[in-house]
C-alpha positions as a Markdown table, in Angstrom:
| # | Residue | x | y | z |
|---|---|---|---|---|
| 1 | Met | 81.6 | 125.6 | 60.4 |
| 2 | Phe | 84.7 | 127.4 | 61.0 |
| 3 | Ser | 82.8 | 129.3 | 63.9 |
| 4 | Gly | 82.0 | 125.9 | 65.4 |
| 5 | Leu | 85.7 | 125.2 | 65.9 |
| 6 | Glu | 85.9 | 127.7 | 68.5 |
| 7 | Gln | 83.8 | 125.6 | 71.0 |
| 8 | Asn | 85.8 | 122.3 | 70.6 |
| 9 | Ala | 88.1 | 121.1 | 73.2 |
| 10 | Val | 91.4 | 121.9 | 71.4 |
| 11 | Ser | 90.4 | 125.5 | 70.9 |
| 12 | Lys | 89.4 | 125.6 | 74.6 |
| 13 | Thr | 92.8 | 124.2 | 75.6 |
| 14 | Asp | 94.5 | 126.9 | 73.7 |
| 15 | Ala | 92.4 | 129.6 | 75.3 |
| 16 | Ile | 93.1 | 128.1 | 78.8 |
| 17 | Lys | 96.9 | 128.2 | 78.0 |
| 18 | Leu | 96.6 | 131.8 | 76.8 |
| 19 | Glu | 94.8 | 132.5 | 80.1 |
| 20 | Gln | 97.6 | 130.9 | 82.1 |
| 21 | Ala | 100.2 | 133.0 | 80.3 |
| 22 | Ser | 98.0 | 136.1 | 81.3 |
| 23 | Val | 97.9 | 135.0 | 84.9 |
| 24 | Tyr | 101.7 | 134.5 | 84.8 |
| 25 | Lys | 102.1 | 138.1 | 83.6 |
| 26 | His | 99.9 | 139.4 | 86.4 |
| 27 | Ser | 101.7 | 137.4 | 88.9 |
| 28 | Ile | 105.1 | 139.0 | 87.9 |
| 29 | Asn | 103.6 | 142.6 | 87.7 |
| 30 | Ser | 102.1 | 142.0 | 91.2 |
| 31 | Gln | 105.7 | 141.8 | 92.5 |
| 32 | Phe | 105.8 | 145.5 | 92.0 |
| 33 | Tyr | 103.0 | 146.1 | 94.6 |
| 34 | Pro | 103.8 | 146.3 | 98.4 |
| 35 | Ile | 103.2 | 143.3 | 100.6 |
| 36 | Ile | 101.3 | 144.1 | 103.8 |
| 37 | Glu | 101.0 | 141.7 | 106.5 |
| 38 | Gly | 99.4 | 141.9 | 109.9 |
| 39 | Phe | 100.9 | 140.1 | 112.8 |
| 40 | Gly | 100.5 | 139.2 | 116.5 |
| 41 | Arg | 103.4 | 137.9 | 118.5 |
| 42 | Tyr | 104.3 | 136.8 | 122.1 |
| 43 | Asp | 108.0 | 137.1 | 122.9 |
| 44 | Tyr | 109.6 | 135.3 | 125.9 |
| 45 | Ser | 113.1 | 135.8 | 127.1 |
| 46 | Ser | 115.0 | 134.4 | 130.0 |
| 47 | Ile | 116.4 | 137.8 | 130.9 |
| 48 | Pro | 114.4 | 141.1 | 130.6 |
| 49 | Thr | 114.4 | 142.5 | 127.1 |
| 50 | Gly | 113.6 | 145.9 | 125.8 |
| 51 | Met | 110.2 | 146.4 | 124.4 |
| 52 | Tyr | 111.5 | 149.0 | 122.1 |
| 53 | Pro | 114.8 | 151.1 | 121.9 |
| 54 | Val | 115.1 | 153.6 | 124.5 |
| 55 | Pro | 117.3 | 156.7 | 123.9 |
| 56 | Pro | 119.9 | 157.1 | 126.7 |
| 57 | Asn | 118.4 | 160.6 | 127.8 |
| 58 | Asp | 115.0 | 159.0 | 128.4 |
| 59 | Leu | 116.6 | 156.0 | 130.1 |
| 60 | Phe | 118.4 | 157.8 | 133.0 |
| 61 | Pro | 115.4 | 159.2 | 134.6 |
| 62 | Leu | 113.9 | 155.7 | 134.5 |
| 63 | Ile | 116.7 | 154.3 | 136.4 |
| 64 | Gln | 116.8 | 157.0 | 139.0 |
| 65 | Asn | 113.1 | 156.8 | 139.7 |
| 66 | Gln | 111.9 | 153.1 | 140.1 |
| 67 | Glu | 108.4 | 154.0 | 140.4 |
| 68 | Ile | 108.5 | 154.7 | 136.7 |
| 69 | Pro | 108.0 | 151.4 | 134.9 |
| 70 | Gln | 110.8 | 150.6 | 132.7 |
| 71 | Pro | 110.0 | 149.1 | 129.0 |
| 72 | Phe | 111.8 | 145.9 | 129.8 |
| 73 | Ser | 110.3 | 142.4 | 130.5 |
| 74 | Cys | 110.6 | 138.7 | 130.0 |
| 75 | His | 107.0 | 138.6 | 128.5 |
| 76 | Ile | 106.2 | 141.0 | 125.8 |
| 77 | Phe | 103.0 | 141.2 | 123.6 |
| 78 | Arg | 103.3 | 142.6 | 120.2 |
| 79 | Met | 100.7 | 143.3 | 117.4 |
| 80 | Gly | 100.9 | 145.3 | 114.3 |
| 81 | Ala | 101.7 | 145.4 | 110.5 |
| 82 | Gln | 104.6 | 145.3 | 108.3 |
| 83 | Ile | 105.3 | 146.3 | 104.7 |
| 84 | Ser | 107.8 | 145.6 | 102.0 |
| 85 | Met | 108.1 | 146.6 | 98.3 |
| 86 | Pro | 110.8 | 146.8 | 95.8 |
| 87 | Ile | 112.1 | 150.3 | 95.0 |
| 88 | Phe | 114.4 | 149.1 | 92.2 |
| 89 | Ser | 115.1 | 145.7 | 91.0 |
| 90 | Lys | 116.5 | 145.4 | 87.6 |
| 91 | Ser | 115.8 | 141.6 | 87.3 |
| 92 | Leu | 112.2 | 142.3 | 88.2 |
| 93 | Phe | 111.6 | 144.8 | 85.4 |
| 94 | Thr | 113.2 | 142.3 | 83.0 |
| 95 | Met | 110.9 | 139.5 | 84.1 |
| 96 | Ala | 108.0 | 141.9 | 83.4 |
| 97 | Lys | 109.0 | 142.3 | 79.9 |
| 98 | Gln | 109.5 | 138.5 | 79.7 |
| 99 | Ala | 106.0 | 137.9 | 81.1 |
| 100 | Asn | 104.5 | 140.1 | 78.3 |
| 101 | Gln | 106.6 | 138.1 | 75.8 |
| 102 | Val | 105.1 | 134.9 | 77.1 |
| 103 | Val | 101.5 | 136.2 | 76.4 |
| 104 | Ile | 102.6 | 137.2 | 72.9 |
| 105 | Ser | 103.9 | 133.8 | 72.3 |
| 106 | Ala | 100.7 | 132.1 | 73.6 |
| 107 | Glu | 98.7 | 134.4 | 71.4 |
| 108 | Ala | 100.8 | 133.4 | 68.3 |
| 109 | Leu | 100.4 | 129.6 | 69.2 |
| 110 | Gln | 96.7 | 130.1 | 69.5 |
| 111 | Arg | 96.5 | 131.6 | 66.1 |
| 112 | Ile | 98.5 | 128.8 | 64.5 |
| 113 | Asn | 96.6 | 126.2 | 66.4 |
| 114 | Thr | 93.4 | 127.7 | 65.1 |
| 115 | Ile | 94.5 | 127.5 | 61.6 |
| 116 | Lys | 95.5 | 123.9 | 62.2 |
| 117 | Asn | 92.1 | 123.0 | 63.4 |
| 118 | Gln | 90.6 | 124.8 | 60.3 |
| 119 | Ser | 92.8 | 122.7 | 58.1 |
| 120 | Leu | 91.7 | 119.5 | 59.9 |
| 121 | Leu | 88.1 | 120.6 | 59.2 |
| 122 | Val | 88.8 | 121.2 | 55.5 |
| 123 | Ala | 90.5 | 117.9 | 55.3 |
| 124 | Cys | 87.4 | 116.1 | 56.7 |
| 125 | Ile | 85.0 | 118.2 | 54.3 |
| 126 | Thr | 87.2 | 117.4 | 51.2 |
| 127 | Asn | 87.3 | 113.7 | 52.0 |
| 128 | Phe | 83.5 | 113.7 | 52.8 |
| 129 | Asn | 83.0 | 115.5 | 49.4 |
| 130 | Tyr | 85.3 | 112.9 | 47.6 |
| 131 | Ala | 83.4 | 110.0 | 49.0 |
| 132 | Asp | 80.0 | 111.6 | 48.2 |
| 133 | Asn | 81.1 | 112.6 | 44.7 |
| 134 | Leu | 82.4 | 109.0 | 44.1 |
| 135 | Phe | 79.2 | 107.5 | 45.5 |
| 136 | Asn | 77.1 | 109.6 | 43.0 |
| 137 | Ala | 79.5 | 108.5 | 40.2 |
| 138 | Leu | 79.0 | 105.0 | 41.0 |
| 139 | Asp | 75.2 | 105.5 | 41.3 |
| 140 | Gln | 75.4 | 106.8 | 37.7 |
| 141 | Lys | 77.3 | 103.6 | 36.7 |
| 142 | Arg | 74.6 | 101.6 | 38.4 |
| 143 | Gln | 71.9 | 103.2 | 36.4 |
| 144 | Ser | 73.8 | 102.6 | 33.3 |
| 145 | Leu | 74.3 | 98.7 | 34.2 |
| 146 | Leu | 70.7 | 98.5 | 35.1 |
| 147 | Lys | 69.7 | 99.7 | 31.6 |
| 148 | Thr | 72.1 | 97.4 | 30.1 |
| 149 | Lys | 70.8 | 94.6 | 32.2 |
| 150 | Glu | 67.4 | 95.1 | 30.8 |
| 151 | Ile | 68.7 | 94.8 | 27.3 |
| 152 | Ile | 70.6 | 91.6 | 28.3 |
| 153 | Ile | 67.5 | 90.0 | 29.8 |
| 154 | Ile | 65.5 | 90.7 | 26.7 |
| 155 | Lys | 68.3 | 89.0 | 24.6 |
| 156 | Val | 68.6 | 86.0 | 26.8 |
| 157 | Lys | 65.0 | 85.4 | 26.5 |
| 158 | Asn | 64.4 | 86.1 | 23.0 |
| 159 | Cys | 67.7 | 85.8 | 21.0 |
| 160 | Gly | 69.4 | 82.9 | 23.0 |
| 161 | Leu | 72.1 | 84.9 | 24.4 |
| 162 | Pro | 74.1 | 83.0 | 27.2 |
| 163 | Lys | 72.8 | 83.7 | 30.8 |
| 164 | Ser | 76.4 | 83.9 | 31.9 |
| 165 | Ile | 76.6 | 87.4 | 30.3 |
| 166 | Gln | 73.6 | 88.4 | 32.8 |
| 167 | Tyr | 75.9 | 87.1 | 35.7 |
| 168 | Asn | 78.7 | 89.4 | 34.6 |
| 169 | Ile | 76.4 | 92.4 | 34.9 |
| 170 | Asp | 75.0 | 91.3 | 38.2 |
| 171 | Asn | 78.6 | 91.0 | 39.5 |
| 172 | Ala | 79.4 | 94.5 | 38.3 |
| 173 | Leu | 76.2 | 95.7 | 40.1 |
| 174 | Asn | 77.3 | 93.9 | 43.4 |
| 175 | Glu | 80.8 | 95.4 | 43.2 |
| 176 | Val | 79.1 | 98.9 | 42.8 |
| 177 | Ala | 76.9 | 98.2 | 45.8 |
| 178 | Leu | 79.8 | 97.0 | 47.9 |
| 179 | Thr | 81.9 | 100.0 | 47.1 |
| 180 | Gln | 78.9 | 102.4 | 47.9 |
| 181 | Asn | 78.6 | 100.6 | 51.3 |
| 182 | Glu | 82.3 | 101.3 | 52.0 |
| 183 | Leu | 81.8 | 104.9 | 51.0 |
| 184 | Thr | 78.7 | 105.4 | 53.3 |
| 185 | Leu | 80.9 | 104.1 | 56.1 |
| 186 | Gln | 83.7 | 106.6 | 55.3 |
| 187 | Lys | 81.0 | 109.5 | 55.2 |
| 188 | Asn | 79.6 | 108.4 | 58.5 |
| 189 | Glu | 83.1 | 108.3 | 60.1 |
| 190 | Leu | 84.0 | 111.7 | 58.7 |
| 191 | Ser | 80.7 | 113.2 | 59.8 |
| 192 | Ala | 81.4 | 112.0 | 63.3 |
| 193 | Asn | 84.8 | 113.7 | 63.2 |
| 194 | Val | 83.4 | 116.8 | 62.1 |
| 195 | Leu | 80.7 | 116.6 | 64.9 |
| 196 | Thr | 83.5 | 116.1 | 67.4 |
| 197 | Ile | 85.5 | 119.1 | 66.4 |
| 198 | Thr | 82.6 | 121.6 | 65.5 |
| 199 | Gly | 79.4 | 120.2 | 67.2 |
| 200 | Leu | 77.8 | 120.4 | 63.8 |
| 201 | Val | 76.4 | 117.6 | 61.7 |
| 202 | Leu | 77.7 | 117.0 | 58.1 |
| 203 | Asn | 75.3 | 115.2 | 56.2 |
| 204 | Lys | 75.8 | 116.7 | 52.7 |
| 205 | Pro | 78.7 | 117.9 | 50.6 |
| 206 | Val | 80.1 | 121.4 | 51.2 |
| 207 | Ser | 81.3 | 123.4 | 48.3 |
| 208 | Met | 84.4 | 125.4 | 48.7 |
| 209 | Ser | 86.1 | 128.1 | 46.9 |
| 210 | Gln | 89.2 | 130.2 | 47.2 |
| 211 | Ile | 88.3 | 134.0 | 47.8 |
| 212 | Lys | 91.9 | 135.3 | 47.8 |
| 213 | Thr | 95.4 | 134.3 | 47.3 |
| 214 | Ile | 98.3 | 134.1 | 49.7 |
| 215 | Asp | 100.0 | 137.3 | 49.0 |
| 216 | Glu | 102.5 | 137.6 | 52.0 |
| 217 | Lys | 104.5 | 134.5 | 51.8 |
| 218 | Ile | 106.2 | 134.8 | 55.1 |
| 219 | Ile | 106.6 | 131.8 | 57.3 |
| 220 | Lys | 104.6 | 132.4 | 60.3 |
| 221 | Ala | 104.3 | 128.8 | 61.7 |
| 222 | Thr | 107.4 | 129.4 | 63.6 |
| 223 | Gln | 106.3 | 132.7 | 65.2 |
| 224 | Pro | 105.2 | 131.0 | 68.5 |
| 225 | Leu | 108.7 | 129.7 | 68.8 |
| 226 | Lys | 110.4 | 132.9 | 67.9 |
| 227 | Asp | 108.3 | 134.7 | 70.7 |
| 228 | Lys | 109.1 | 132.0 | 73.1 |
| 229 | Ile | 112.9 | 132.3 | 72.2 |
| 230 | Gln | 112.6 | 136.1 | 73.0 |
| 231 | Ala | 111.1 | 135.3 | 76.3 |
| 232 | Asp | 113.9 | 132.9 | 77.0 |
| 233 | Glu | 116.5 | 135.4 | 76.3 |
| 234 | Leu | 114.8 | 137.7 | 78.9 |
| 235 | Val | 114.9 | 135.0 | 81.4 |
| 236 | Val | 118.6 | 134.6 | 80.9 |
| 237 | Lys | 119.0 | 138.3 | 81.2 |
| 238 | Ser | 116.8 | 138.4 | 84.4 |
| 239 | Glu | 118.8 | 135.7 | 86.1 |
| 240 | Arg | 122.0 | 137.5 | 85.4 |
| 241 | Glu | 120.5 | 140.6 | 86.8 |
| 242 | Lys | 119.7 | 138.7 | 90.2 |
| 243 | Leu | 123.6 | 139.2 | 90.8 |
| 244 | Leu | 123.1 | 143.0 | 90.8 |
| 245 | Pro | 122.2 | 145.1 | 93.8 |
| 246 | Ser | 118.5 | 145.8 | 94.5 |
| 247 | Leu | 116.8 | 148.5 | 96.7 |
| 248 | Tyr | 113.8 | 147.7 | 98.8 |
| 249 | His | 111.5 | 149.6 | 101.2 |
| 250 | Gln | 110.5 | 148.0 | 104.4 |
| 251 | Gly | 108.3 | 149.3 | 107.2 |
| 252 | Asn | 107.0 | 147.8 | 110.4 |
| 253 | Tyr | 104.5 | 149.2 | 112.9 |
| 254 | Ser | 103.7 | 147.4 | 116.3 |
| 255 | Phe | 101.8 | 148.0 | 119.4 |
| 256 | Asn | 103.7 | 146.6 | 122.5 |
| 257 | Val | 102.4 | 145.6 | 125.8 |
| 258 | Glu | 104.4 | 144.3 | 128.9 |
| 259 | Asn | 104.5 | 144.4 | 132.7 |
| 260 | Ala | 107.8 | 146.2 | 133.6 |
| 261 | Tyr | 110.3 | 144.0 | 135.2 |
| 262 | Asn | 111.3 | 146.7 | 137.7 |
| 263 | Asn | 107.7 | 147.3 | 139.3 |
| 264 | Lys | 105.4 | 145.0 | 137.4 |
| 265 | Asn | 103.3 | 148.0 | 136.2 |
| 266 | Lys | 101.7 | 147.7 | 132.8 |
| 267 | Val | 103.6 | 149.5 | 129.9 |
| 268 | Glu | 102.1 | 149.8 | 126.5 |
| 269 | Asp | 103.4 | 151.9 | 123.5 |
| 270 | Asp | 103.8 | 151.7 | 119.8 |
| 271 | Leu | 106.8 | 151.7 | 117.5 |
| 272 | Leu | 107.2 | 152.7 | 113.9 |
| 273 | Ile | 110.3 | 151.8 | 111.8 |
| 274 | Ala | 110.8 | 152.7 | 108.1 |
| 275 | Ser | 113.9 | 151.7 | 106.2 |
| 276 | Leu | 115.6 | 151.4 | 102.9 |
| 277 | Ala | 117.4 | 148.2 | 102.4 |
| 278 | Leu | 120.2 | 147.6 | 99.7 |
| 279 | Lys | 120.7 | 143.9 | 98.8 |
| 280 | Val | 124.1 | 143.2 | 97.3 |
| 281 | Pro | 124.6 | 139.6 | 96.3 |
| 282 | Ile | 128.2 | 138.4 | 97.1 |
| 283 | Phe | 128.2 | 134.8 | 96.2 |
| 284 | Asn | 125.4 | 132.5 | 95.1 |
| 285 | Lys | 126.6 | 129.3 | 93.5 |
| 286 | Ser | 122.9 | 128.0 | 92.7 |
| 287 | Gln | 122.3 | 131.4 | 90.8 |
| 288 | Tyr | 125.2 | 130.8 | 88.5 |
| 289 | Asn | 123.9 | 127.2 | 87.9 |
| 290 | Gln | 120.5 | 128.5 | 87.0 |
| 291 | Ile | 122.0 | 131.0 | 84.5 |
| 292 | Lys | 123.8 | 128.1 | 82.8 |
| 293 | Lys | 120.7 | 126.1 | 82.8 |
| 294 | Asn | 118.7 | 128.7 | 81.2 |
| 295 | Lys | 121.3 | 129.4 | 78.6 |
| 296 | Leu | 121.2 | 125.8 | 77.6 |
| 297 | Leu | 117.4 | 125.8 | 77.3 |
| 298 | Leu | 117.7 | 129.0 | 75.0 |
| 299 | Ser | 120.3 | 127.3 | 72.8 |
| 300 | Glu | 117.9 | 124.3 | 72.5 |
| 301 | Ser | 115.0 | 126.5 | 71.5 |
| 302 | Gln | 117.2 | 128.4 | 69.0 |
| 303 | Asn | 118.4 | 125.1 | 67.4 |
| 304 | Glu | 114.9 | 123.9 | 67.1 |
| 305 | Leu | 113.9 | 127.2 | 65.4 |
| 306 | Lys | 116.6 | 126.6 | 62.7 |
| 307 | Lys | 115.4 | 123.2 | 62.0 |
| 308 | Leu | 111.8 | 124.2 | 61.8 |
| 309 | Thr | 112.5 | 127.1 | 59.6 |
| 310 | Asn | 114.5 | 125.0 | 57.2 |
| 311 | Ser | 111.8 | 122.3 | 57.1 |
| 312 | Phe | 108.9 | 124.8 | 56.5 |
| 313 | Glu | 110.8 | 126.7 | 53.7 |
| 314 | Ala | 111.4 | 123.2 | 52.0 |
| 315 | Gln | 107.7 | 122.3 | 52.6 |
| 316 | Ala | 106.3 | 125.6 | 51.2 |
| 317 | Lys | 108.3 | 125.3 | 48.2 |
| 318 | Gln | 107.4 | 121.9 | 47.5 |
| 319 | Leu | 103.7 | 122.4 | 48.2 |
| 320 | Glu | 103.5 | 125.4 | 46.0 |
| 321 | Gln | 104.8 | 123.3 | 43.2 |
| 322 | Asn | 102.4 | 120.6 | 44.0 |
| 323 | Val | 99.4 | 122.9 | 43.8 |
| 324 | Leu | 100.3 | 123.9 | 40.2 |
| 325 | Val | 100.8 | 120.2 | 39.4 |
| 326 | Leu | 97.4 | 119.4 | 40.9 |
| 327 | Glu | 95.5 | 122.2 | 39.1 |
| 328 | Asn | 96.8 | 121.0 | 35.8 |
| 329 | Ala | 96.0 | 117.4 | 36.7 |
| 330 | Ile | 92.4 | 118.5 | 37.5 |
| 331 | Met | 92.0 | 120.3 | 34.1 |
| 332 | Leu | 93.4 | 117.2 | 32.3 |
| 333 | Ser | 91.0 | 114.7 | 34.3 |
| 334 | Lys | 88.0 | 116.9 | 33.5 |
| 335 | Lys | 88.8 | 116.6 | 29.7 |
| 336 | Ser | 89.6 | 112.9 | 30.0 |
| 337 | Ile | 86.2 | 112.3 | 31.8 |
| 338 | Gln | 84.4 | 114.0 | 29.0 |
| 339 | Asn | 86.2 | 111.8 | 26.5 |
| 340 | Lys | 85.4 | 108.7 | 28.4 |
| 341 | Glu | 81.8 | 109.6 | 28.8 |
| 342 | Gln | 81.5 | 109.8 | 25.1 |
| 343 | Leu | 83.5 | 106.5 | 24.8 |
| 344 | Lys | 81.1 | 104.9 | 27.1 |
| 345 | Ile | 78.2 | 105.9 | 25.2 |
| 346 | Ile | 79.7 | 104.5 | 22.0 |
| 347 | Ala | 80.4 | 101.3 | 23.8 |
| 348 | Val | 76.7 | 100.9 | 25.0 |
| 349 | Lys | 75.6 | 101.4 | 21.4 |
| 350 | Ser | 78.2 | 99.0 | 20.2 |
| 351 | Tyr | 77.2 | 96.2 | 22.7 |
| 352 | Glu | 73.6 | 96.8 | 21.9 |
| 353 | Ile | 74.2 | 96.1 | 18.1 |
| 354 | Gly | 76.5 | 93.2 | 18.9 |
| 355 | Gln | 79.7 | 94.8 | 17.9 |
| 356 | Met | 81.4 | 94.7 | 21.4 |
| 357 | Ser | 81.4 | 91.9 | 24.0 |
| 358 | Ile | 80.0 | 92.5 | 27.5 |
| 359 | Glu | 83.5 | 92.3 | 29.0 |
| 360 | Asp | 84.8 | 95.1 | 26.7 |
| 361 | Tyr | 81.7 | 97.1 | 27.5 |
| 362 | Leu | 82.3 | 96.9 | 31.3 |
| 363 | Lys | 85.8 | 98.0 | 30.8 |
| 364 | Tyr | 84.6 | 101.5 | 29.4 |
| 365 | Glu | 82.2 | 101.7 | 32.5 |
| 366 | Asp | 85.1 | 101.0 | 34.8 |
| 367 | Asp | 87.5 | 103.4 | 33.0 |
| 368 | Leu | 85.0 | 106.3 | 33.5 |
| 369 | Val | 84.6 | 105.6 | 37.1 |
| 370 | Leu | 88.4 | 105.2 | 37.6 |
| 371 | Glu | 89.0 | 108.6 | 35.9 |
| 372 | Gln | 86.3 | 110.3 | 38.1 |
| 373 | Val | 88.0 | 108.7 | 41.3 |
| 374 | Lys | 91.3 | 110.3 | 40.1 |
| 375 | Leu | 89.6 | 113.7 | 39.7 |
| 376 | Phe | 87.9 | 113.6 | 43.0 |
| 377 | Lys | 91.0 | 112.6 | 44.7 |
| 378 | Thr | 93.0 | 115.2 | 43.1 |
| 379 | Glu | 90.5 | 117.9 | 44.1 |
| 380 | Ala | 90.5 | 116.7 | 47.6 |
| 381 | Leu | 94.4 | 116.7 | 47.7 |
| 382 | Lys | 94.6 | 120.2 | 46.1 |
| 383 | Trp | 92.4 | 121.7 | 48.9 |
| 384 | Gln | 94.5 | 119.8 | 51.6 |
| 385 | Thr | 97.8 | 121.0 | 50.2 |
| 386 | Ile | 96.4 | 124.7 | 50.1 |
| 387 | Thr | 95.5 | 124.4 | 53.8 |
| 388 | Lys | 98.9 | 123.0 | 54.6 |
| 389 | Leu | 100.4 | 126.2 | 52.9 |
| 390 | Ala | 98.0 | 128.2 | 55.0 |
| 391 | Ile | 99.4 | 126.7 | 58.2 |
| 392 | Ile | 102.8 | 127.6 | 57.1 |
| 393 | Tyr | 102.1 | 131.1 | 56.1 |
| 394 | Gly | 99.5 | 131.7 | 59.0 |
| 395 | Val | 96.7 | 132.5 | 56.8 |
| 396 | Asp | 93.2 | 132.4 | 58.5 |
| 397 | Leu | 91.1 | 130.0 | 56.4 |
| 398 | Lys | 88.0 | 131.9 | 57.4 |
| 399 | Thr | 89.3 | 134.8 | 55.2 |
| 400 | Phe | 90.7 | 132.6 | 52.6 |
| 401 | Leu | 88.1 | 130.0 | 51.7 |
| 402 | Gln | 84.3 | 130.2 | 51.4 |
């Protein structure tokens, strides 16, 4: 059934979030790659403009001989490509680390949510088992009451026993039937819940056993938040580093065409420019505000981590104590059930020989069922308490329960 959880909507949502984190990481890393763009452009100017820079030594012959087309025109057509890429940007390297930390946080969150889903499944199963066990216990009570009813019918007919006693038995049987109907509805609802989260049908009890103990009692439920805080710290660092100089490479190639303004002859030539650009931030008010904003978000997450850590530590301590109390209660309830089963047998015999009233006999039947209810509830609560501990300590229930 644990395998079926991987197909439910919640698990798929976690997988999508992890994929989103991976895409974010790739988007940051892609900024290290060059950006290459093609372009086509038409330039118009009110006075003749140079198609490309002309060195002075090349310009003088053009002036002296007007038959040579000069690379100046009011209409210039250009086409080519341009490239840009970072050579060194401290902020970008930090953001790459932050993106990797975001993925780590998403993975941790997916693990914890998987355990939460497993815990939800265990809760459904234990409640189903409780309802089924109680249903069977009531069925045993019903069988016992039916046997007693047979004796009462004979006594009413042959011994003049008041018929009102038979009504008492009938009322007790009706109460059993009504309770069993309620339990059937509960089982149907729990089965529907299991079908929703696993795609599997739960129509009979599922036995569970603990196959190992929680050895490493380290609180891992806060790990996703811890990883997120590390990512937030890197965001603050990255925003600060945006105030540092950055070095970029830029390149531009263009093929240019014009009709020379001096003789209208066609001129075409290409131009390649490659450069290193150093960007030095001087003043950027919005960047300072962004740093302050991210620091406040970081402080908020750090405060939330402290609250969650304190809460989980207190819960873990209480739950561990509860497990011990519940295990002892289960042991005592089993002994008490054995005793009350014997008392019920004695009560049946006592009623048959007339040493006990029907009302007193029914109390023994009720006492046995009530003790069984207590046992079944305690067993369910024990498993649910253990799964809560598993969430806090980050224990995969697939390796913990069988």
